[in-house]
Structures are given as C-alpha cells and as structure tokens.
C-alpha positions as MATLAB code, in Angstrom:
seq = 'MEIYANLILGDCKEKLKDLDSNSVDLIFTSPPYADRRKNTYGGIHPDEYVEWFSPIGKELLRVLKPSGTFILNIKEKAINGERHTYVIELILEMKKIGWLWTEEFVWHKKNCYPGKWPNRFRDAWERLLQFNKQRNFNMYQDKVKVPVGDWAENRLKNLSDKDKERVDSEVGSGFGKNISNWVGRKKVYPTNVLHLATECSNKNHSAAFPESLPEWFIKLFTKRGDLVMDPFMGSGTTIEVAQRMGRNSIGIEIMPEHYNMVREKIKEKEIVIF';
ca = [
     -19.558  194.541  217.356;
     -16.780  192.545  215.689;
     -13.852  191.829  217.996;
     -10.337  191.297  216.663;
      -6.994  190.034  217.921;
      -3.678  191.204  216.489;
      -1.161  188.465  217.344;
       2.466  189.297  216.590;
       5.450  186.943  216.636;
       8.728  188.564  217.619;
      10.624  190.624  220.173;
       8.356  193.345  221.555;
      11.335  195.714  221.727;
      11.249  195.795  217.929;
       7.626  194.933  217.136;
       6.235  197.747  219.285;
       7.807  200.230  216.857;
       5.304  199.131  214.184;
       2.248  200.046  216.273;
       0.455  203.391  216.057;
       1.077  206.027  218.716;
      -1.713  206.745  221.217;
      -3.707  203.682  220.131;
      -3.941  201.327  223.154;
      -6.382  201.708  226.074;
      -4.798  199.243  228.517;
      -1.443  197.501  228.671;
      -1.478  194.556  231.052;
       1.614  192.398  231.119;
       4.024  190.335  233.171;
       7.512  190.271  231.603;
      10.082  187.659  232.626;
      11.311  188.556  236.106;
      15.039  188.962  236.683;
      16.932  185.657  236.331;
      13.650  183.755  235.853;
      12.446  181.560  232.954;
      16.041  181.024  231.763;
      15.113  177.870  229.870;
      12.373  179.727  227.988;
      13.395  183.370  227.666;
      17.093  183.306  228.543;
      16.838  185.271  231.786;
      17.873  188.877  232.489;
      20.309  189.539  235.332;
      18.881  191.899  237.980;
      21.761  194.349  237.449;
      20.850  194.586  233.754;
      17.070  194.535  234.055;
      16.421  198.299  233.989;
      18.674  198.788  230.962;
      16.865  195.917  229.205;
      13.352  197.179  229.959;
      13.920  200.922  229.441;
      13.557  200.968  225.602;
      10.440  198.803  225.930;
       9.028  201.233  228.484;
       9.580  204.112  226.052;
       7.671  202.334  223.278;
       4.832  201.430  225.629;
       4.558  205.095  226.595;
       4.281  206.017  222.938;
       1.566  203.514  221.996;
      -0.662  204.062  225.057;
      -3.478  206.579  224.756;
      -3.264  209.632  227.040;
      -6.398  208.290  228.767;
      -4.966  204.755  229.053;
      -3.265  202.760  231.803;
      -0.249  200.446  231.996;
      -0.276  197.665  234.615;
       3.058  195.910  235.180;
       3.087  192.639  237.150;
       6.583  192.147  238.574;
       8.440  190.877  241.636;
      11.819  191.427  243.286;
      14.481  188.734  243.541;
      16.552  187.781  246.577;
      20.324  187.628  246.004;
      22.915  186.762  248.668;
      20.388  187.033  251.464;
      18.792  190.373  250.536;
      16.203  191.747  248.155;
      17.586  193.161  244.920;
      16.486  196.722  244.162;
      15.818  196.289  240.427;
      12.055  196.867  240.759;
      12.616  200.115  242.691;
      15.228  201.176  240.147;
      12.814  200.350  237.331;
      10.104  202.550  238.865;
      12.542  205.468  239.038;
      13.642  204.859  235.426;
      10.018  204.773  234.263;
       9.477  208.171  235.868;
      12.529  209.535  234.031;
      11.093  208.213  230.762;
       7.915  210.200  231.367;
       5.565  207.779  233.123;
       3.516  208.744  236.161;
       3.632  206.054  238.863;
       0.044  206.537  239.985;
      -0.721  203.468  242.091;
       0.524  200.097  243.260;
      -1.705  197.061  243.692;
      -0.789  193.890  245.552;
      -1.827  190.460  244.317;
      -2.200  188.287  247.413;
      -1.922  184.646  246.351;
      -4.395  183.342  248.897;
      -3.621  179.675  248.206;
       0.169  179.996  248.147;
       1.980  176.921  249.441;
       3.825  177.421  252.771;
       7.588  177.433  252.760;
      10.676  178.497  254.717;
      14.251  179.467  253.873;
      17.069  180.289  256.335;
      16.130  183.972  256.514;
      12.654  184.339  254.993;
       9.281  182.748  254.310;
       7.669  181.917  250.997;
       6.339  184.872  248.989;
       2.551  185.051  248.876;
       2.216  188.315  246.930;
       3.312  190.130  243.800;
       3.362  193.756  242.711;
       1.067  195.264  240.100;
       2.460  198.701  239.305;
       0.145  201.229  237.679;
       1.643  203.781  235.298;
      -0.142  206.526  233.348;
       0.742  209.247  230.855;
      -1.377  211.876  232.597;
      -3.208  212.378  235.880;
      -6.657  212.097  234.286;
      -7.253  208.641  232.823;
     -10.220  206.339  232.188;
     -11.210  204.408  235.314;
     -14.549  202.640  235.775;
     -14.490  202.076  239.540;
     -18.142  200.996  239.844;
     -17.337  197.910  237.746;
     -15.174  196.384  240.496;
     -17.301  197.065  243.580;
     -17.486  194.282  246.170;
     -20.188  193.259  248.709;
     -20.114  195.437  251.810;
     -19.694  192.392  254.071;
     -21.517  190.811  257.026;
     -19.964  193.257  259.508;
     -22.332  196.022  258.400;
     -25.459  194.142  259.412;
     -24.794  194.464  263.144;
     -22.516  197.514  263.205;
     -25.044  199.791  261.487;
     -28.152  198.750  263.434;
     -27.807  201.184  266.337;
     -25.750  204.230  265.445;
     -24.583  206.587  268.167;
     -24.517  210.361  267.702;
     -20.768  210.100  267.118;
     -21.383  207.610  264.297;
     -23.490  210.203  262.450;
     -20.744  212.792  262.045;
     -17.298  212.839  260.539;
     -14.763  211.772  263.136;
     -11.094  212.524  262.525;
      -8.506  209.820  262.963;
      -7.165  209.573  266.507;
      -3.586  209.158  265.237;
      -3.532  212.576  263.583;
      -3.343  211.300  260.016;
      -5.895  213.814  258.764;
      -8.277  211.087  257.632;
     -11.757  210.709  259.028;
     -14.909  208.658  258.687;
     -18.668  208.926  259.029;
     -20.116  205.516  259.887;
     -23.634  206.527  258.832;
     -22.442  206.827  255.230;
     -22.409  203.011  255.080;
     -26.126  202.639  255.848;
     -28.062  201.068  252.965;
     -24.987  200.215  250.919;
     -24.879  196.758  249.402;
     -21.576  197.210  247.594;
     -18.449  199.283  248.255;
     -15.198  200.093  246.499;
     -12.407  197.519  246.976;
      -8.937  198.072  248.380;
      -5.745  197.909  246.326;
      -5.051  194.378  247.599;
      -6.434  191.636  245.335;
      -7.023  188.285  247.028;
      -6.889  185.843  244.118;
      -5.977  182.175  243.916;
      -3.072  181.144  241.725;
      -4.877  178.350  239.848;
      -5.159  178.711  236.116;
      -6.471  176.388  233.424;
      -3.365  176.728  231.261;
      -0.622  174.168  231.919;
       1.504  174.905  228.834;
       3.442  177.889  230.167;
       5.731  178.187  233.183;
       4.417  181.577  234.330;
       0.714  181.735  233.483;
      -1.355  183.880  235.857;
      -5.060  183.302  236.659;
      -7.694  184.782  234.351;
      -9.180  186.691  237.282;
      -6.070  188.911  237.444;
      -6.260  190.629  234.017;
     -10.067  190.430  234.171;
     -10.175  192.722  237.215;
      -7.991  195.371  235.569;
      -9.788  195.136  232.231;
     -13.049  195.834  234.075;
     -11.491  198.747  235.945;
      -9.749  200.536  233.075;
     -11.604  199.672  229.848;
     -15.036  199.343  228.282;
     -16.341  197.111  225.486;
     -14.580  197.735  222.181;
     -11.423  199.162  223.791;
      -7.962  197.868  222.884;
      -5.978  195.773  225.393;
      -2.326  194.850  224.798;
       0.072  192.320  226.314;
       3.603  192.763  224.874;
       4.759  189.600  226.709;
       1.819  187.434  225.680;
       3.088  184.065  226.920;
       0.171  181.629  227.167;
      -2.259  184.334  226.065;
      -4.316  184.694  229.248;
      -4.709  188.464  228.847;
      -5.702  188.077  225.190;
      -8.279  185.368  225.903;
      -9.852  187.318  228.757;
      -9.991  190.495  226.661;
     -11.790  188.605  223.878;
     -14.295  187.094  226.300;
     -15.021  190.546  227.713;
     -15.609  192.127  224.300;
     -12.305  194.000  224.040;
      -9.964  194.048  221.056;
      -6.434  192.911  221.750;
      -2.796  192.929  220.677;
      -0.442  190.198  221.841;
       3.307  190.050  221.160;
       5.272  186.880  221.874;
       8.875  186.010  221.086;
       8.524  182.211  221.406;
       6.970  180.581  218.288;
       5.469  177.660  220.224;
       3.581  179.971  222.563;
       2.530  182.268  219.741;
       1.159  179.333  217.730;
      -0.627  177.914  220.769;
      -2.445  181.195  221.434;
      -3.249  181.646  217.763;
      -4.933  178.235  217.619;
      -6.951  178.892  220.778;
      -8.189  182.252  219.514;
      -8.887  180.809  216.070;
     -11.152  178.134  217.589;
     -13.334  180.901  219.030;
     -13.816  182.354  215.548;
     -12.264  185.704  216.539;
     -10.891  187.826  213.684;
      -7.076  187.415  213.761;
      -4.513  189.451  211.872;
];
C-alpha cells in the first residue's frame, strides 16, 4: 500500500476550503493557545480566540467524514489571577456550529517540572477535546488496551460470593461491578487520562508534543490507509507518526520554515508528497 503526505503551506482558514468534504478520518491538532507563541504565530488574545477559531471549526466539520473524529489539544490561560473561560466558550461555540462534544481526555505530563506561583502550582496536564459529527463513529478500542496490572494477581485469587455478582455502588451512583469479570484478563481498556512524558525528539519548534500523543489517538480512531490531518502542522509530529503507522496524511502550516523542515523530513523517508 502506497502512503502519501499532502503538505500545504498557508493559513488553514483559507487552505481548508480547497479540501474535499467528508474526506478525513481523523483530525488531530494543537493550535496556538491564547496569547502563546507570539514570536512565531503572532498570538491570539483570549477574548478573541473563539471568533478566530470558529470559521476554522466550520471547515473542519465539513472535511471530516461522518465516521471520523476531531481531537483538539488545548489549554486555558490564567489572566489577572483567574482562569480565562475561552476553552469553555470554544466548546459551546463548536456545539453551535454542529459538532458533538463526545469526550474529553486529559494528558497528564508525568515528568512535568515542579513550580509555584502566588496563587497556583505548575500545570501538569492539558485537555484533549473529542468532537464528532455523529454519535456513531469509528473507534478501535482493542488497539489501546493496557496490561491489567499487578493488583489482579492477589485480588482475584480468592473471590468471595459477593465478588461473583454485580454489586451496586454504595454511593448511589447507579454504577456497579462484578469482580469475577476480571479473572483471566491480561489486558483491559484504559481510562481517559493519558500518562505520557513530555520529551520529544524535535527541538526545532517551541510547542512540539511527544510522538506518543498522536500515536495513541491514531491507534484508537483509524486503521491502516486512513487519512489523518493536522491543520496546525508545526514540527510535523502528527504527520510523521501517521506515516510510520501506515496512514495517509494532510498537514497545513503557515510558517515556511516549519513547512520546509517537515517536507525535508518526509522526503527523506521516500514518502509520496504532493
């Protein structure tokens, strides 16, 4: 199977209009956060962020397949001692546009440096918002199973009668569990908290995320030969991971130096580029 990469230089707000409707299987991206990367991308004030992103969100909705998924990596900003609400406002705007806000994942940066400010500690997590066009979408959950853990070895040795039946939660939540269902399982489904280190091999971009981040979502929402897009390509991590995993890709980047850097890296791997 021949894998291709469509690398596009320009502003995604305009370049997205040239892409076919209902053509992309997964959008995974991390746009500039409010008031961040001013030296590179100019910075968007938190009060203007929703207005800036809304037309992009509409185009992303158009190009995504009905069975596809959009994962948005984003984080709030503190202003004058409190969290700005631009991420919450953006979620509400996305719903108005027509997106379904189906899930939220948390990226726990397990090696985050410690820090303290007058009224808060250093952030060690970021949001990964999941949006879909419809309630039924492609999701390959078995691809991201994790080891059951050492706890099961002792806990499941001697089951009581109570462990062999469904027991409702004692707090009245309506949830319940049957401990015996864990017997014999080597792997289980993960939670929506991803514990990933922040290291990445790329040192040529101010906001590169680790390869393990897009890799996890590409496993979960796509199969070989599917089309993955990053409209804020940056250092090209999403594109490189998609190629390595046998997915086609589209990357859009407004900065020529970053676009050229990614193009050269992909070209070295003898991937078809257009």
